[in-house]
Steps between C-alpha positions, in 0.01 A plus 500: 500500500256295290339818373842598367577163340160417348502758216847385387467128568521404131814709451665348807413153370668580167801627693514177700492283187776703334724483807444127558606428142792744529620332820472156341675589174765715668606198708459211257682661206839540675464148643443354154791700361732359768373148430578552130861577597501858373774727645392735778599798287251389234228470765590847626435634147139386543473706818658798325263463205207500744624815678569688175156419358318570830659845524437576131135403537452759774582762236332341195176353643339839581532594133340173389207554738443851367484359150267200537367498859547309824298188423666425167851560629432284805379221274818526293719500811336188646527328162872583490540353848333173400690478172833558673442198724387274216800611295726363774333161457520496121865610467748418777778731387688773694448769234125436479469497878685832529249646252203343682615644836510839333144447379398406855663808652341736246154346534510477881585869537220594262253274684595645837460855373156440351366318807641768731349779292159331533552470874602865520165599350321326786690649793446817697746677724317346796542135396819525292723371781277200573470402134874539446564265792255243363667526158840433658365193682343363180822559307736341751253218568463422131877482450539265798218269386653480153843411636358223718327343198838400354565210744179333375639460149816416309686792336622260231143436385274753319222480763607793721555726198155419363339556840670841515361589156150390606510708820614805303199449270265489799611855588320651202157367599415717805599826331346413162165419661504809721250775416730770641597782265857528381709724724701805410816459284802347671754721669787581262841479665681832527844499652784745543803306625719805578218656701432173681869473589518860624189441707628180664829340392468227764160394364615493137823308560319286756235414242767394249644266765149381589436422133823303475410307817138442394598391150744244640252364753196481272692364203748258653374392845332189349827424320692517827243277669537236230881511490519490881303176512172635636182322396233697315298525824806625689574749223143635523544520878824695450314758288199510732713533814675808363164645397358441848804670654444801278129513580555478875773764512358756255314674781768513776769599250273770363407634841867515595572702186223744595673574831861528388704588195385253235858471379595349835232237449645439152841440659348252745309327218818470297676351800225245570490395135879467492507279811223274367672462162839436658358222718323344200813522282719339767269223620268444203183297544646199683323583827143568390379675817801732507461568129129581518565719804756688291245536218249648744767745618586586140133558419464752785701746287480350149142616444461811724799691359303585185235678705773658715659657191165635382424650842842668518468650150157643577611660827653786302229523236167679479194285579368522143829367361463156659379315190766642268786445747391148587452412132848630421650293780314197367671540161837536677426176687425333167836606359677345797293183464623466140866468600477319835431152356782534247752582774381224732470251214863553407600467868308174536655358186848575635459420871192277525177560697684714757541765229129576541536623857844652439342726236219597735757565775694745283190703415368505857839634613486766226142590600586557867837662431363765266222588745762533776708732281196716417438552873828694507403711197154633587325586824226280634149609413298599810255233609201732468584562133536133407211321336352181637636163387258284304558132424488426130548216256848385396640666190441196278123540545489881498379718211416873469136411567600341831622841615159649423338235720742586782336714772787749470377596153239707685679833573308526831602152619643504850380851581305575813147639478630844606758500220234399245273777626783752470567396139130513417481853644807609306 
């Protein structure tokens, strides 16, 4: 394992710094907005601005890299990240903060893509799976560390914002001092929505629902925690508990989907998410142990359904189409993430904190119901023709370059030695 990590240690360190700062700023900004008394709908506009800019960057950043190179663009992106945090300190105003969250989303997507393209240059088909797993651990670990830094400061003071800006700046050092050559140009997103829908309607509609759910959770979960009376440490635990649930259940959920119709697993996931949200909406956070248990249950499907959609879409695709299909689904997720916070923000303004989980409940029901309906419209794919499930990052941290790191981007991934020999002979 160390022989796999050592050549990319500097890149993984840059990734860790970026994700720590992202976890810190993504939690402290909504908390400060709530403390300022801003309406939830205004705070949801920040989440929407982030999602719009993140998705746009996945299309625009490859063109910038082709024009001026990886190192320069990465330097600009990290500078934008630092400036966006300092801007929040200088001007405490909803309009400025909506703009700064857009800057953060754009720059984070660009930073992810450049780091991942460097990583992709260092991998081989033999170690791709191991490196992808390490990258997932670093990413999720960085987010969690950043979230747990918030309880050590006061969101009403500038300290946490400045610390976030400083950590973002640290991220440029390992890559700038690296002697590695710049990698190949970034993957340009190509998507054909009608073709994607014909290939797998359940995956496309499911990804829209997943985007709506993910946008609500990532954008407004800290807002719910604050309005529900949770301390900053308890709010970080709420986010971490859901993440742990998703990490633990990625594998068993994926293995189950390899052995049965993935749409049936989608139905079950929708049901589990609906039950968890219903319990949370009815009982709130008054009983902490029950609440955190519900968050763990919610996390078991909240994070894995993104990977489940990707696996289902690629079951009916050619092996060499994985990157394009997964990149297209990522953009569809981003579109859903743009509108989810707006819907939930309006619900929370009208019905209080419970509107957060009511919104999630509606979309989990829609997710499972559509998958159930699709079971009646198309025959189940034979098990031997289905691809193998692969855990992946949540949509909010996924770019087209992430799909190139994924082991499934190798057309021969999952084949037996006899099948590879047959293809080589052909």
